[in-house]
C-alpha positions in Angstrom: 142.1 -158.3 -27.6 141.6 -158.7 -31.3 145.2 -159.5 -32.4 146.5 -163.0 -32.2 150.0 -164.4 -31.6 150.8 -163.1 -35.1 150.7 -159.6 -33.6 153.6 -160.4 -31.3 155.5 -161.9 -34.3 154.9 -158.7 -36.3 156.2 -156.8 -33.3 159.3 -159.0 -33.4 159.7 -158.9 -37.1 159.6 -155.1 -37.1 162.5 -155.1 -34.7 164.3 -157.8 -36.6 163.9 -155.9 -39.9 164.9 -152.6 -38.5 168.4 -151.7 -39.6 170.9 -150.9 -36.9 171.9 -147.3 -37.4 175.3 -147.7 -35.8 177.5 -146.7 -38.7 177.3 -143.1 -37.7 178.3 -144.0 -34.2 181.8 -144.8 -35.4 182.3 -141.4 -37.0 184.6 -139.1 -34.9 182.7 -136.4 -33.0 185.6 -134.0 -33.6 187.1 -134.9 -37.0 189.7 -132.1 -36.6 191.1 -133.8 -33.6 191.5 -137.1 -35.5 193.2 -135.3 -38.4 195.6 -133.5 -35.9 196.4 -136.9 -34.3 197.1 -138.5 -37.7 199.3 -135.6 -38.6 201.2 -135.8 -35.3 201.7 -139.6 -35.8 202.9 -139.0 -39.4 205.3 -136.3 -38.3 206.7 -138.5 -35.5 207.2 -141.4 -38.0 208.8 -139.1 -40.5 211.3 -137.9 -37.8 212.2 -141.5 -37.1 212.6 -142.3 -40.8 215.0 -139.4 -41.4 216.8 -139.8 -38.1 220.5 -138.7 -38.6 222.8 -141.6 -39.1 219.9 -143.9 -40.0 219.9 -145.6 -36.6 216.8 -146.2 -34.5 216.0 -143.6 -31.9 217.7 -144.2 -28.6 215.7 -144.1 -25.3 218.6 -142.2 -23.7 218.9 -139.2 -26.0 217.4 -137.2 -28.7 214.0 -138.1 -30.2 213.8 -141.3 -28.2 214.2 -139.6 -24.9 211.8 -136.8 -25.8 209.1 -139.4 -26.8 209.6 -141.2 -23.5 209.1 -138.1 -21.5 206.1 -137.0 -23.6 204.5 -140.5 -23.2 205.0 -140.3 -19.4 203.4 -136.9 -19.3 200.4 -138.0 -21.3 199.9 -141.1 -19.1 199.9 -138.8 -16.1 197.4 -136.5 -17.9 195.3 -139.6 -18.7 195.2 -140.6 -15.0 193.5 -137.2 -14.3 190.6 -138.2 -16.6 188.5 -139.4 -13.6 188.9 -136.0 -12.0 187.3 -134.2 -14.9 184.1 -133.7 -13.0 185.8 -131.4 -10.5 186.9 -129.1 -13.3 184.2 -126.9 -14.6 186.4 -124.9 -16.8 187.3 -127.8 -19.1 184.3 -129.5 -20.9 183.9 -133.2 -20.4 184.1 -133.8 -24.1 187.4 -132.0 -24.3 188.8 -134.2 -21.5 187.6 -137.3 -23.4 189.0 -136.2 -26.7 192.4 -135.5 -25.1 192.3 -138.8 -23.3 191.7 -140.8 -26.5 193.8 -139.0 -29.0 196.7 -138.1 -26.9 196.7 -141.6 -25.4 197.0 -143.0 -28.9 199.9 -140.8 -29.7 201.5 -141.7 -26.4 201.6 -145.4 -27.4 203.3 -144.5 -30.7 205.8 -142.4 -28.6 206.5 -145.5 -26.4 207.4 -147.4 -29.6 209.7 -144.6 -30.7 211.2 -144.4 -27.2 212.0 -148.2 -27.4 213.5 -147.8 -30.9 210.8 -150.1 -32.3 212.7 -153.0 -30.7 212.0 -155.5 -28.0 212.9 -153.9 -24.7 215.6 -155.5 -22.5 214.6 -156.6 -19.0 211.3 -157.4 -17.3 210.5 -153.8 -16.5 210.8 -152.8 -20.2 208.7 -155.6 -21.4 206.1 -154.9 -18.7 206.0 -151.2 -19.7 205.6 -152.1 -23.4 203.0 -154.8 -22.7 200.9 -152.6 -20.5 201.1 -149.7 -22.9 199.9 -151.9 -25.7 197.1 -153.3 -23.6 196.0 -149.8 -22.4 196.0 -148.6 -26.0 194.1 -151.5 -27.4 191.6 -151.6 -24.6 191.1 -147.9 -24.9 190.2 -148.2 -28.6 187.9 -151.1 -27.8 186.2 -148.9 -25.1 185.7 -146.2 -27.7 184.0 -148.7 -30.0 181.9 -150.2 -27.2 180.7 -146.8 -25.9 179.7 -145.8 -29.3 178.2 -149.0 -30.6 176.4 -150.4 -27.6 174.2 -147.4 -26.9 173.4 -147.2 -30.6 172.4 -150.9 -30.6 170.3 -150.5 -27.5 168.5 -147.5 -29.0 167.9 -149.2 -32.4 167.3 -152.8 -31.3 165.6 -152.7 -27.9 162.4 -151.1 -26.7 162.8 -152.0 -23.0 165.2 -149.8 -21.0 166.3 -150.7 -17.5 169.0 -150.0 -15.0 171.4 -152.8 -14.5 170.7 -153.2 -10.8 166.9 -153.4 -11.4 167.0 -156.1 -14.1 166.5 -159.1 -11.6 163.5 -157.4 -10.0 162.0 -156.6 -13.4 162.4 -160.2 -14.5 160.7 -161.4 -11.3 157.8 -159.0 -12.0 157.5 -160.4 -15.5 157.3 -164.0 -14.1 154.6 -162.9 -11.6 152.7 -161.2 -14.4 152.8 -164.3 -16.6 151.8 -166.6 -13.7 148.7 -164.4 -13.2 147.8 -164.6 -16.9 147.9 -168.4 -16.9 145.8 -168.8 -13.8 142.6 -170.4 -15.0 143.9 -171.2 -18.4 143.2 -174.5 -20.1 145.2 -177.7 -19.5 147.2 -177.5 -22.7 148.3 -173.9 -22.2 149.0 -174.5 -18.5 151.2 -177.5 -19.2 153.0 -175.7 -22.1 153.6 -172.7 -19.9 155.0 -174.7 -17.0 157.3 -176.8 -19.2 158.5 -174.3 -21.8 157.6 -170.7 -21.1 158.1 -170.2 -17.4 161.6 -171.6 -17.3 162.6 -169.3 -20.2 161.1 -166.3 -18.2 162.5 -167.2 -14.8 166.1 -168.1 -15.9 168.5 -165.5 -17.1 169.9 -166.5 -20.5 172.7 -164.1 -21.3 174.7 -164.6 -24.4 177.5 -162.6 -25.8 175.7 -162.7 -29.2 173.7 -159.8 -27.8 176.8 -157.6 -28.3 176.6 -158.3 -32.0 172.8 -158.3 -32.2 170.5 -157.4 -29.2 167.7 -159.4 -30.8 169.7 -162.6 -31.2 167.7 -165.8 -30.7 164.3 -164.0 -30.6 162.7 -165.9 -33.5 163.8 -169.2 -32.1 162.4 -168.4 -28.6 159.0 -167.4 -30.0 158.7 -170.4 -32.3 157.3 -172.8 -29.7 154.6 -170.3 -28.9 153.7 -170.1 -32.6 153.5 -173.9 -33.0 151.3 -174.2 -29.8 148.8 -171.6 -30.9 146.8 -173.9 -33.2 146.1 -176.3 -30.3 144.5 -173.7 -28.1 141.0 -172.2 -27.9 140.5 -168.6 -28.8 140.6 -167.4 -25.2 143.9 -169.1 -24.5 145.3 -167.8 -27.8 144.8 -164.3 -26.4 146.7 -165.3 -23.2 149.5 -166.9 -25.4 149.8 -163.6 -27.2 150.3 -161.8 -23.9 152.9 -164.4 -22.9 154.8 -163.8 -26.1 155.0 -160.1 -25.5 156.2 -160.8 -21.9 158.8 -163.2 -23.3 160.1 -160.5 -25.7 160.5 -158.1 -22.8 162.4 -160.8 -20.9 164.7 -161.3 -23.8 165.3 -157.6 -24.1 166.2 -157.5 -20.4 168.7 -160.3 -21.0 170.2 -158.2 -23.8 170.3 -155.2 -21.6 172.1 -157.1 -18.9 174.8 -158.4 -21.3 175.3 -155.0 -23.0 175.6 -153.1 -19.7 177.9 -155.8 -18.3 180.2 -155.4 -21.3 180.5 -151.7 -20.6 181.2 -152.3 -16.9 183.7 -155.0 -17.6 185.6 -152.9 -20.0 186.1 -150.2 -17.4 187.8 -152.7 -15.1 189.9 -154.2 -18.0 191.1 -150.8 -19.0 191.5 -148.9 -15.7 193.3 -151.6 -13.7 196.2 -152.2 -16.2 196.3 -148.4 -16.8 196.8 -147.8 -13.1 199.5 -150.4 -12.9 201.2 -148.8 -16.0 201.2 -145.4 -14.3 202.9 -146.9 -11.3 205.6 -148.6 -13.4 206.1 -145.4 -15.4 206.7 -143.5 -12.2 209.2 -146.2 -11.0 210.9 -146.1 -14.5 211.3 -142.3 -14.4 212.6 -142.5 -10.8 215.2 -145.2 -11.7 216.3 -143.3 -14.8 216.7 -140.0 -12.9 218.5 -141.7 -10.0 221.0 -143.6 -12.1 
């Protein structure tokens, strides 16, 4: 093994110096749908501005009532999104585009339905609050689902299924233990005190969402300082340990990024389901009374 610990640092520096190509991830995949949505929103706002009499839309008649019915219909359509796999006639991308853009218009329709005023009563506030949460969490989900895979592709070389990450970390620890077997006293003591705890203990940080390589230079710095105190044979072992430590840090980043995506699904789907139930009750109450 001709390379020294500097080889591992060059590996790290290459990743740290590699620009994250995520700007393109935020571009709409179907620009026409975005333009149509903006046009629909502009038209709806124009109708509110030029409302006869200059009064805000009423939820009981006219534009306000129409927007309430339209928003309810879109929410029902949005609830069908998980069933898209059963429909082979409609492409998954079309389902997703409709879910995102029509859902955005639905929130604007809710605001028009309420006359851009604070609703009266607990039910009205709950409907508006859940609509706002569903809209905001939906936009956050779009950003996460675009940015996180791009960050993982550009910033990480290790790929792993979420469920397998603990087993992979345990395998890295076992591999490192085998490398240190028979090493000199200085390396063995350094490994037991500084390296092995960093390998064996998951160290997730939400900074990985901003940068999957966060903290990598600081984690490798103790290895760089220790290198000069080791004989040539142990320096080669230290280089292997640094590569293993990088893999462990990437698994930590994978864990955080995949957990963010999984957590978003719960944060969006549960309130959206509750919103759908309240919408159904609201429509029933309006029709009954």
